[in-house]
C-alpha positions, 0 to 999 in steps of 0.5 A: 182933788188932783193936783194936775190937769192933762199932765199939767200941774195946777197952780191952785190945787185946791181950786177948780180947774177954771179957777187956776188963773189967766196964765194957766188958761192961756196955756190950755188954750194954746195947747188946744189950738195946737191939737186943732192945728195938727188935726186940721193939717192932717185933714188937709193933707189927707184931702190933698192926698185923696185929690192927688191920687185922683189927679195922678190917675187922670194924668197917667191916663192922659199921658198914656193916651197921648203916648198912644196917639202922639206918633200917629201914622207913619208918613207914606213915602215913595218906594223909589226906583229900586223896590224889587217888589215887582212894581219897577222891574225885578221882583225879589218877593216872588222868590223862595227864601225871601222871608229871612232875618239875616239880609246881609248875604244874597240867597237863591242863585246869588252868593255875594255878601254886603260888607260894612258896619254891622247893624240890626234893625228892629221895627215895632208895628202899631195897629192905629185902627185898634187903638195903637195895639201891637200889629201881630202877623203882618209882613214887613219887607225891608231894603236898602243900599250897601256901603257903596250906595248900590242897590242889589238887583238894580245897580251896575256890578250888583244886578245879579245879587239880592242882598240887603232885602228880606221879609219878616212877620211880626211877633205877638208884640208887633215886632220884626228884627233884621241883621244887616249892615249900615247903609251908605249916604249917596248924593242928595238923600239922607241915609235911610232904609225902606220898608213896606207893610203887608197884611200877611205873608201871602200878600207880599207878592203883590205890591199893590197890597202894601198897607204902608210904605215909608222909610227909616232915617238914620241919626246924624251922629251915628252916621258921622261915626260909621262913615269914618270906617273903610268902604264908606269914604264917599258917604262923608262928602255926600252927608255934608251936602244934605240935612234932614230938613232939606232932604226930599223925603224927610224934609217936610218934618225933618224926619221927626216921625221917622228918625230911628233910635240907634245904640252901639258902636262900630265894632260890635255894630249898631241897633236901630229901632223905630215904632211904626204906626199903621192906620188900615182906615187910610188909603195908602199914598206911597209906594209907587215911583214916579212915572217915566222910569220910577226915578226917586226924587232927588240925588245922584248916588256915588259913581257906579251907584244907581241914578238919582237926581232931580227930574230928568236926572241921568243915571250912570251908564248901565244903572237904572233910570233915576230922576223924575219924569224922563228917567228911563227904567232898566233895560226890559223893566216896566215904567213905574 
């Protein structure tokens, strides 16, 4: 008979295994329990792993779904009194050369260039009617004021310029990019960039065909840094008087869905980006400026800049009508 059992020496090798005594039996029992315990732990771990895979898959899908829908449709906003899209006076979208990525200089018969801290703008348009897929092939028109708060085509001194206005067509990823300068902050408005989205390039000549009109809010920390630079002096005091919460455009949600992300510095420039959800199943409610001259609600830009102000606000001499009802449009321009 063997003198060992399962690698253990038998205390009584001449006897059967079950007659080796209590001490040997307890050792054998504990060994079996350890094996069973290890097996049980492995089985539980395997079961948990299997559940974890299933749970992880479900969680990932839920997160993806949330990410697709959490931003939602970009809020419709006024185009303001200086759109340059033909809805309130001049129409830059009728001009050859408006489809361009670098919007710092005027084009056509104009030759001015807007100076300021370099800025690139990237907008990624999402087609919410198609599950948030990239909205390829749509036209995006962008415009904003210069570092003095002036809007080309409207403001006194730059009515003959058309800089800081341009159109790009989204690529397969739904993205457009523009090269520009960082805009000013004028009284009563948070620093911002206007944009309109059109179904196709051919549609840009008719402002009523815009499927979305909104604005990009610029981050405060970047504004604080930029406005220390030469040419932005008036923006320092203007920014100190307004917040995202009391701005008349972004104030309804503090700009939560319109606040751009910005990276960079003043020497190399800033890159501003925003994801824009557009839903063609809804009826656009933005774009048109208020009646009576199309004054953009709230805020008077710096001296010499286009008029703003609340209802009845009077713009500077020679500037386009600001304020709400009662503001007069530029000479020869139609009421909005």
